[in-house]
N, C-alpha and C positions, 0 to 999 in steps of 0.2 A: 151225458149221452147225446149222440147225434140224432137229429130228427130224420125220419125216412124222407127221401127225396120226393118232391112234388112232381108228378109226371107231367103236369102242364107247364110248369115254369122251372124245371130242373136246371140248375146251374152246373151240372156235371159236364165236364168237357167232352164233346163228342169224340175227340181224338183218342181218348182212353178206351173207347169201345170199338176201335178199329178191327176189321176182320183178320188183320195179320196175327192177332193173338190166338194161339192154338194151344191145347184143344179147348173148345168153348165150355167143356164140362167143368173146367177148373174155375169158372167164374163164381160159383157159389162159395168156393173156398176163400174168396176175397172179402166176404161180408164180415167175418169176425174182426179183422184188423180195424174196420171202420169205427168200431166202438171202443177200441183200445184207448184207455185214458193216458197211456204213457207218452203219447205224442204231444200232450199239452205241456209237459215239463220244460221243453226248450224255450217256450215263449216267455222270456224274461226281459225282453227289450222294453225299456220305459218310454221309448218314443212312440207316440201314436201317430198314425197317418192322419193327415188333415181330412176333414169330412168330405171335401170335394174330391180328393183322390180316391177315397174309399168308395164313394158312390160311382165314380167313373169306372173303377175296376169292376164293380158289380154289374153295371150296365153292359160293359164290354163282354163279360162272360155270359150274359143272358142272351146275346144276339145269336141266332142260328147261323152256322157256318163260320163263325169267328172263333178262332182257336186262341186261347190265352197263351201268350208266348212262354210263360213259365212252365206250363203243363205240356206243351207240344214238343218241346226240345228233347226230353228224354225218350219219347216214343219213336220219334222220327230218326233218331241216331242209330237204332239197331232194328231195322225192319226184318232182316232175314235170319236173325239168330234165334235159335230155339232155346227158350229160357230153361235153365235148370229148375230144380224143384223149388228152390227158394227165390228164383228170379221174379215170379209174379208178385211176391211180397215186396221186393225192392222197388218194382215199378209202380205199384199201387200206393206205396208209402206216402209219396207226396200228396196223393188224393186224400189220404186219411188226415194228413196235416191240415190241408185246406179245409176239410169238412169239420174237423174236431176242434180247431182253435177257437178262441173267444171272438164272436162276430161283432161287427159294428152295425147295429140294427138301425135301419132307416124305416120309418113307419110306412112309406109308400111302396116298399119292396116286400113281396111276400116271403122270400127266403134268402135273406142276406148272409146266411151262415158261411158262405164260401169266402166272404171278404174278411181277411184277418191280418194281423200283424205277425209276420214270420219271425222265426227265432234267429235268423242270420241275414247278412246282407244279400246272400244268394237267393233267399226266399222272401225278402221284404217286398219285392216288386219294383217296377220301374220308377214309381214316384219317389222312392228314397234315393235310388241311384241318380235320378235326374236332379236332385237338390245339390247345390254347391256346398262347399265346406262352410262358407260364411252363413248360408241359410241354416245349415244344421246347428252352427254355433248360436245363431239368433234364436232358434227355437229353444235350445237348452238355456241360453242366457236369460230369456224372458221368464222361463219358469223359475230360474234361480233368483232373479230380481224380485219376482212376485213373492217368493218365500222370504227374502230378506226384508222386503217392505212390510210384510206382516209382522215380522219379528221386531223391526225398528219401530213400527207403529205402536206395538205393545210396550216397548221400552220407553218411547217418548211420552205416551199417555201416563205411564207410571211416574216418570220424572215430573211432568206437569202437575199431576195430582199432589205429588210430594211438595212441590214449591207452593202451590196454592194453599195447601193446608198449613204451611209454615207461617203465613200472615206477614210476608215481607213484600216490599215493592219489587217490581220486575227489574231484571238487570239492565244496566246501561240507560237508566232514566236520570235526566238532569232537570232541576228546577232553578231557573235563572242562573244557569251555569254551575250550580252546586250538584255534584253527583250524589244521588240518594238511592241508587239501585242497590238492592239487597238489604236495605235498612227497614226497620219497623217504622210505623208512623210516628211513634214517640221520638225515635232517634232522628228521623228526618226533620221533625218540627224543631227539635233542639238545635240542629245544625243550621237551619234557616234563621231562627231567631238570633243566634249568635252573630250571623253575618249581616242580617238586614234589620236588626231590632232598633237601630239608632240612625236612621237616615236623615239627611238634611235637604233643605231647599234653599237655593241661592238665587235671590232676585237681583238681577243686574240692572242698574241705572247708569246713566252717563256720569254721575257724580260719585256713586257709592254702590257697593254690593251688600245687600241685606241678607244675612244668613239666619234662617229659621229652621227649627227641627220640623220634620214631617208631622210629628204628633202635635206640635204647637199649631200648625196650620189646619189641623183636623183631618190629616191623611192617615189611613190605616192600611197596612199591607195584609192581604188575605192569605196568610201562610197556611192556616188550617184548610182552606178550600183547595189550595194548590197541592198540599200533601194528600188530600182525599182523592183528587184527580189522578195523582201519581199512583196511588194504591190500586185504583181500578183499571190501570193499564194491564191488559191480559185477563181481566175478570168480568168485563162488562158485556161480552158477546157470547156467542155459542161456544161450545167446548172446542171444536176444531179451530175456529177463528181465534179464540184466546190462546190456544197452544201455539198456533202459528205466530201470533203477535209476540209472545214471549220468546219464541225461537229467533224471530227476526231481530228482536231487541239486542241480541248478543252482538250483532254486527252493525245494526243501524240504531243509533241512539235516539231515544224519545226525548224531545226537548219541550219543556213546559215553562211558561212565564208566570211570574208573580203579578197578580192584579192588585189594584188599589181601589179603595172606597173613600169618599170624601164626606166629612160632616160639613154640609153647606153653611149652616149658621156659624159654626166655629171658624170656618175658613173666611167668611165675610168679616167677622169681628176682628180676627187677627190682621186681615188685609187693611182694615180701617186704621189699626194702630200703626202699621208700616207706612200707610199713606200720610198720616199725620206727622210722622218723623221725617218723611221726605219733603213734605210741603214747604215751599219757600214763598212767603207773601211778596207780591210785587210792590214796587215803590212807585207811586204816582209822580208824574212831573209836577213841579210846583213853581210858584213865583216867589222870588225874594228880592229884597232891595239891596242894591250894591251901587255905590257911587251915585247916590241920589236918583237911581233909575231902577226899573223893574227888570229883572233878568229871569230866564227860565232855567230851572234845575232839571236836567234830563230825567226821564223815567227809567226804571229798572224792572225788567220782566222777572217774574217768578217761575216756579215749575211745580208740577204736581203729578201724581200717579193716577192714571185712569184705572180705577179699581175694578170696574166691571170688565173691561177688556183684558186686564191682567189676570183676573180670576179665570176667564174663559181659556186663555192661553195656558195657564198653569194646569188646569184639569185636562186639557187636551194633549199637551206636549210633555208633561213630566213623566219620566220613566226611571226605573231603578237603573243607576249608572249614568243617567242623563239628568243631573240635578240643577243645571244652570238654566234659568228661565229669564228671558229678556222681558223686563217689565215695560208695559206701555205707558210712556210718560209724554208730557207735553208742556209747553210754556203756558204760563198764566199771564195774560196781558193786563197791564195796569189800566185802571179806568180813565186816567188822564195821562196822555202822552205829551211829549214836547211839542208835537205838531198841533195838538189841541190848543196849546197856549200861545201859539204863534199868531200875532195880529197887532192891532193898534190899541193903545190904552186910551179909553174914552171915559171922561169924567161924567158920571151919571147924576150925582148929587152930593152936596156937602153942607155941613151945619156946624157952627161954632157955639161954644158956651164958655162963660167966664166963672172963675172961682176966686176965693180969698186965700192967697198963699200963706197968710199968717196962721191959718189953722193947719198946723204942721201935720197932725195925724190924718186929717181929711185929705190934704194935698198929696201925702204919700200914697194913700189908698187910690186916688185918681190915677196917679202914675202907674201903679202896679196893675190896675184893671185895664187901663188903656193899652199897656204893653201886651196883654194877653190876646187882644183882638187885632192888633196892628199887623197887616200883611196876610190876614186870613183870606183864603180863596174858597169860593163856593162854586162847584160845577153845576151845570143845569140840573135842576131837580133836587139839589141838596138843600138841607135845612140848617138855619143858624139858630143856636141857643146860647144866650148870654151865660147862663149857669154852666153849660157844658164847656164854654171857652175858659171861664175863670176857674171852674171847679169850686169846691167848697172853700170859702174865703177864710183862711186860718192865719194864725200868727206866724206859723212856720213859713208860709208863702210870702210874708212881708207885710201883711195887713196890720194896721194899728187901730187904736180907738179913735172914734170920731162921732159927730152928731148923727143920730138916727131918730126916726119917728117910731114910737112904741105906745101901745095901749096898755096901761097899767091898771085898768079898772075904772079910771076916772075920765076915759076918753084918750085920744091920741095926744101925745106930748113929746117934746124933744128931750132925749136922754143921750148919754154916752153909750156907745156900743162898738163892737169890733167891726171893722171894715166900713164905718160910716163914710158916705161920700161916693160909693160906687154907683148909686142910683143916678148921679149926674152923668156918668159914662153911658149907662144903658139908655137914659133919656136922650143923650146926644146922638146915639146910634139910631134910635127910633126916628128922630127928626131928619137925619141924613137919608134914611130910606124913604121917608115921606116926600122929601125934596126930589129924590130920584124918580119916584112915581109921578110927580107933577111934570117932569120933563119928558117922560116916555110917552110914546103914542098911545092913543085910546086902546083899551083892552090889552095893553101890555104893561104889566106892573109886577112888582115884587110883593108877593102875597104875605100879609102879616097874619100869623097864626095865634099869637098870644100877646096881650098888651094889658097891663094893669096900672091904675092910677094910685097916687099916694093918698093917705088919709088926711093930709094937710097940704096947703099950697106950698110950692117951692119957688125959689127966687131965680133960678138959672134958666128956666124956660117959661113961656106963657102958660096961663092956666089951661089945663086940659091937654097939654102936649108933653106931659111927663110920662115916664115909664119906670115904675118901681120894680125892684127885684128883691127877693128874700129866699135864701137857701133853706130847703130845696123846694118850697111851696110855690113861690111866684117867680115867673120867668118872662123874658121877652124873646119871642121866636118869630122868624119869618122864613119863607122859602124862595129860592132863586128860580123863578118861573121863566126866565129868559132863555134864549137859545144859545147862549155863550157864557163863559165863566165871568164871575165878578169877584172883586177883591176889595178889601177895606183898608184904609189908612187911619190910624188914631195917633195924632201928634199933639204933644203937650209943649207949648211954648210960652214961658212966663206964667201968666195967670189965665191962659186960654187953652181950651181943649177943642181941637177940630177933628171931626170924623168925616171922611169922604168915602164915597162908594164909586168904584171904577168898574168899567166893563172891558173885558179883553175881547174886543170885537175882531172876528177873523178878517184877515186881509182880503180886500175886495168887497166886503159887505157895505151896503149903502148906509150913509148916516141917517139916523132917525129924525134928527132935527138939525136946524142950522147950528145950534150950540154944540152939537156932537160932531160937526164936520171936521173940526181941528182937534187933534188930541193934544192936550197940554202936557208939558213935561212934568213929571212927578218930582216933587221936592220933599225932603224930609222935614 
C-alpha cells in the first residue's frame, strides 16, 4: 500500500495538478487507482539504478517549480482536449506507477517512494538512457563475474580439500630434479633413495683422482627432510594461501634441493687415510763419493694433501651432481737441498788405529762396521748413533766371531763372541770427534751425548780414550752442533783404520783456523 503524501515534502509533480484538468470534482475519483497493486507487476527489470542517480532524481522532484521530464510530457501534450470518462485514469496511471513501485530509500529523505525502477526503457528515467551500451554490459558483466567467482571459489575450495585429505605432495614439485608431485611421502622417499643412495666424491690431485663413496667420507643426504618439506608445500600457511600455492604449482614448478650433513669425525678419519695414500716423502740431497771426491746427489721434493683446507673445500663446494673436488695439495720440501751441500770440504779431525789382520773374524768385523759409517752426513742438529748406523750386528749382515770382553761371573775376561772387534771402530770414531773439537774455536764443538769405557784395557787406543758398544744397551752418540753439515770417512787400508770428520762449509764462510783455510782433497 502507498503511504499518503506528506503535505510539507510531497514529491507529487505540480504539473499533474494543473487547472487545465476539468472538472475538478473528478479528482477524488483518482484516489483508488493509487492503491492499485496491479501496477507493481511490470517492475521485473533486474537492473537497479545506481544510488547516485536515484538520489539525484529524488532531489530534482523535490524542488518547487521543477517539473520531472517524465511526468510533464503527457500533460503538456494535450492541454485543450476534454478527456473522456476513462481519460483521467490514463493520465494519472503514470503517477500511480511512480508512487506504487518499490522505492530506493535513503535515510536522509523523508519520502523517497517516488524514486523507482520503471518497468520499461520509457519509464526507467534519464539515468538508464544516458548509459552507453558498454556501461550497461559492464554492470551486467560485473554481476555475472561475481556469481561465477562465488561458484568457482566453492568448487576450488572443494578440490583443495580433496587434495589435502589425500595425503599427497602438491603437483609439479621437484626435489633435486626428481618429480615427486602427486606422490605419497613413501613413494617420493623410495624414488630419491634409488637415484641418490650411492653418491661418490672424487678428490682430484695433480697425480691421481681418489674416488670415495659419500657414505665413506661421512656424508649423508637428508632425503627424509626434503620429502617432508615437499609434503608441506600447500599445507603450511592459511587456507587461501595454501590453495593459491597449490593452484600456482600447476604452472610454476616448486624446486627443492637435497641437503647434506657431515659426520665431522668420520670425515677427518677418512681424509687422513687418503692423505697417507697420497703422501710422497721427499728425498734429501746427500753427499757421496765418486772418483775420489765428494759429489752432491740432488734432492727430490715430495707432496702431500693439506687435509684441513681440503676438508673445508669439500664441505663448502660438494653438491649433488658436482662431485669433483680439487684437493688442496702442496710440495713437501726436503730438509737438505743441493744448495745446502754446496761449499768447501774442510777436514775437522782425523784419527787412525791399527789392528792385527791375522785375526780373520775380527778383521772382517772391522771392515763391515767401518763401511756402515763411511760417507754418513749429519745436518746441523742431527745426532749420530753407532748402534743405529750398524743396526743389530748379526751373522746375516756379515759379522763373524771374534774376541770380546765378557763377565762370566768371575770378572771380565776375553772370550769368543759374534762381531768382536767393532769396538775398535767406535773408539776410532770417538777420537776423531775429539780431535775435531780440539781444532774448532772455543765454545764451538760437537757435543758427545753417550760414551762408555771397556771393563778391561784395550791395545788400539790409549787408556781412557776407548768407546765400547754393546747391542742394544751401550752406544756411542754425539750431536752435530755446528752451523753446517758434517760427514765422516772410515777407510780401511792394510792393518790401519782411519776415521776422518769433514765439514761442508758453505762457500764464502771464513775459515775457523789456519788449518781449515785450505780444504784438502778427499781420497779414499
